[in-house]
C-alpha positions in Angstrom: 17.0 -12.6 -7.6 14.8 -16.1 -8.1 14.6 -17.2 -11.6 10.7 -17.5 -12.3 8.9 -20.7 -12.2 6.5 -22.1 -14.6 3.2 -21.9 -12.3 0.4 -23.4 -13.9 -3.0 -22.7 -12.6 -6.1 -23.2 -14.6 -8.1 -20.3 -15.4 -11.6 -21.6 -15.2 -10.9 -22.4 -12.0 -8.7 -19.6 -10.5 -12.0 -17.5 -11.8 -14.6 -19.6 -10.2 -12.9 -20.4 -6.9 -10.6 -17.5 -6.1 -11.8 -14.2 -8.3 -15.6 -15.4 -6.9 -15.6 -15.2 -3.5 -12.5 -13.2 -2.8 -14.5 -9.9 -4.9 -18.1 -11.3 -2.7 -16.3 -11.8 1.2 -14.0 -8.5 -0.1 -17.7 -7.0 -1.8 -18.7 -7.4 1.9 -16.5 -6.4 4.1 -15.6 -4.0 2.7 -19.0 -2.5 2.6 -19.1 -3.1 6.1 -16.0 -1.5 7.2 -17.7 1.7 6.0 -20.4 2.0 7.1 -19.1 1.3 10.9 -16.3 4.6 10.1 -20.0 6.4 10.7 -20.5 4.1 14.5 -18.5 6.5 16.5 -20.5 10.0 15.1 -24.1 7.9 15.5 -23.2 7.0 18.7 -22.4 10.6 19.7 -25.1 12.0 18.0 -28.2 10.2 20.2 -25.4 10.3 23.6 -24.7 14.1 23.0 -27.6 15.0 20.8 -24.4 17.0 19.0 -24.2 17.3 15.6 -22.5 19.6 13.3 -24.2 21.8 10.8 -23.0 20.6 6.9 -21.4 23.5 5.6 -18.8 21.7 8.3 -19.5 18.7 7.1 -19.0 19.7 3.6 -16.1 21.9 4.3 -13.9 19.5 5.6 -15.1 16.4 3.3 -13.7 18.8 0.7 -10.8 19.0 2.5 -9.7 15.8 3.5 -10.7 14.6 -0.4 -7.4 17.0 -1.1 -5.0 15.1 0.4 -7.1 11.6 -0.9 -7.8 11.9 -4.2 -4.2 11.7 -4.9 -4.0 8.7 -3.3 -6.9 7.0 -4.8 -5.6 7.4 -8.3 -2.1 6.3 -7.4 -2.2 3.6 -4.9 -4.6 1.3 -6.8 -2.2 1.5 -10.2 0.9 1.3 -7.8 -0.4 -1.4 -5.5 -3.2 -4.2 -7.2 0.2 -5.4 -10.3 1.7 -6.8 -7.1 -0.6 -7.5 -4.4 -3.4 -8.2 -7.0 -7.4 -8.4 -5.9 -7.2 -10.0 -2.2 -3.7 -7.9 -1.7 -6.0 -5.0 -2.6 -8.6 -5.8 -1.1 -6.7 -5.8 2.5 -4.7 -2.9 1.5 -7.5 -0.9 1.7 -9.4 -2.0 4.7 -5.7 -2.9 7.4 -3.8 -0.1 5.2 0.6 -0.1 4.9 -0.1 -0.5 1.9 3.4 1.0 1.0 5.5 -0.3 3.2 4.3 -3.2 4.5 2.0 -5.3 2.4 3.6 -4.3 -1.3 7.5 -5.2 -0.3 5.5 -8.5 1.7 3.6 -9.9 -1.1 6.6 -8.8 -3.7 8.5 -10.4 -1.6 6.4 -13.8 -1.8 6.5 -13.5 -5.9 10.2 -13.7 -5.9 11.0 -16.6 -3.8 8.2 -18.1 -5.4 9.9 -17.6 -8.7 6.2 -15.9 -9.9 6.0 -13.1 -12.0 3.4 -10.7 -10.8 0.5 -9.6 -12.6 0.0 -13.3 -13.7 -2.9 -15.4 -11.7 0.4 -17.6 -10.2 1.6 -14.2 -8.9 -1.5 -13.2 -7.5 -2.0 -16.5 -5.5 1.7 -16.1 -4.2 0.8 -12.3 -3.1 -2.1 -13.0 -1.7 -0.4 -15.7 0.4 2.7 -13.2 1.5 -0.3 -10.4 2.9 -2.7 -12.7 4.7 0.8 -13.9 6.4 1.5 -10.6 7.3 -1.8 -9.4 8.4 -1.3 -12.4 11.2 2.0 -11.1 11.8 2.0 -7.7 12.1 -1.1 -6.7 14.0 -1.1 -8.8 17.1 2.6 -7.1 17.2 0.8 -4.0 16.3 -1.3 -3.5 18.6 0.5 -5.9 21.4 3.5 -3.0 20.7 1.0 -0.1 21.3 -0.2 -1.7 24.9 3.7 -1.8 25.8 5.6 0.8 23.8 5.4 3.6 27.4 7.3 0.6 29.1 9.2 -0.1 26.7 10.8 3.5 26.0 11.6 4.0 29.1 14.5 1.8 28.8 16.2 2.8 25.8 18.7 5.5 26.2 17.4 9.3 24.7 19.8 9.2 21.9 18.6 6.1 20.9 14.2 7.1 20.8 15.7 10.9 18.9 17.2 9.2 16.3 13.8 6.0 16.0 11.9 9.2 16.0 13.9 11.0 13.4 14.9 8.7 10.8 12.7 4.8 11.0 9.9 6.6 8.6 13.0 8.0 5.8 14.5 4.2 6.6 11.8 1.6 6.3 10.7 3.8 2.4 14.6 4.0 1.7 14.5 -0.4 2.0 11.4 -0.1 0.1 13.2 1.7 -2.9 15.9 -0.3 -2.7 14.3 -3.5 -2.3 12.9 -1.7 -6.1 15.6 -0.8 -7.3 16.4 -4.1 -6.8 13.4 -5.1 -9.3 13.3 -2.9 -12.2 17.3 -1.0 -11.3 17.2 0.4 -15.0 14.0 2.8 -14.0 15.8 4.4 -11.1 17.3 7.1 -12.4 14.2 8.8 -13.8 12.4 7.8 -10.0 14.5 9.8 -8.5 14.6 12.5 -10.3 10.6 12.6 -10.6 11.3 12.7 -6.9 12.9 15.4 -6.5 10.5 17.7 -9.7 8.2 18.1 -6.0 10.2 18.7 -3.9 12.4 21.9 -5.6 8.6 22.9 -7.1 6.6 22.7 -3.2 4.3 20.5 -4.5 2.3 18.7 -2.0 3.1 14.9 -0.7 -0.3 13.4 -2.1 0.5 15.1 -5.7 4.0 14.1 -5.7 2.8 10.2 -5.3 1.3 10.9 -8.7 3.7 12.1 -10.2 6.1 9.7 -9.2 4.0 6.7 -9.7 2.3 8.1 -12.9 5.8 9.4 -14.4 8.1 6.1 -13.4 4.7 4.3 -15.1 5.0 6.5 -18.2 9.1 6.3 -18.8 9.2 2.5 -18.2 6.1 1.7 -21.1 8.6 4.1 -23.3 11.4 2.0 -22.5 10.2 -0.6 -24.0 7.6 1.2 -26.6 11.0 2.8 -28.0 13.8 1.0 -26.8 13.1 -2.9 -26.3 14.6 -1.9 -23.2 12.6 -4.5 -20.6 13.9 -3.8 -16.7 
């Protein structure tokens, strides 16, 4: 584990030169991206004249919200202390928060020797998340273009292994990384993860149970037992 170093950030400069520009640019870009999501539907309407009835729209919206609302609750709580303001804007607009942005921010903070939730940690996290975007977006773009040409050289057993084990391996490695940062919470997190499986809870709400449950356990351990991560 990296040693926590003493970095000194001027709070006034942090607020004036970092937070205010971040929120200004983030608000503008997020609004533009939100509006851009409607462009394909608008284009389809003007070109073909096809437009669904409002009952269909509201039904689809309601179904989407049953899946999305748990993530709206759990992801800001789980991600924000690690990635900070700039990192959260990037997570919200580019995606891959849990399996890429958050781990990159956490690793950057560990290497720099700063603690998440601090001004120093936020600045380092912003660098880590931004670098991950510059690396991953071109890689994904070229990978999507060339995947059909590349995978024909792989044997069938390797492709089957990719399809079956790649995603569990990614999230397992992320979980293992955070165990090293707070191993005392790991047994409780593991038990909380079993609850949705045993009771067949929807996967979206399982995230809320695991995130909020682990936070409550961590708070109780610190508050009543004086046990830190």
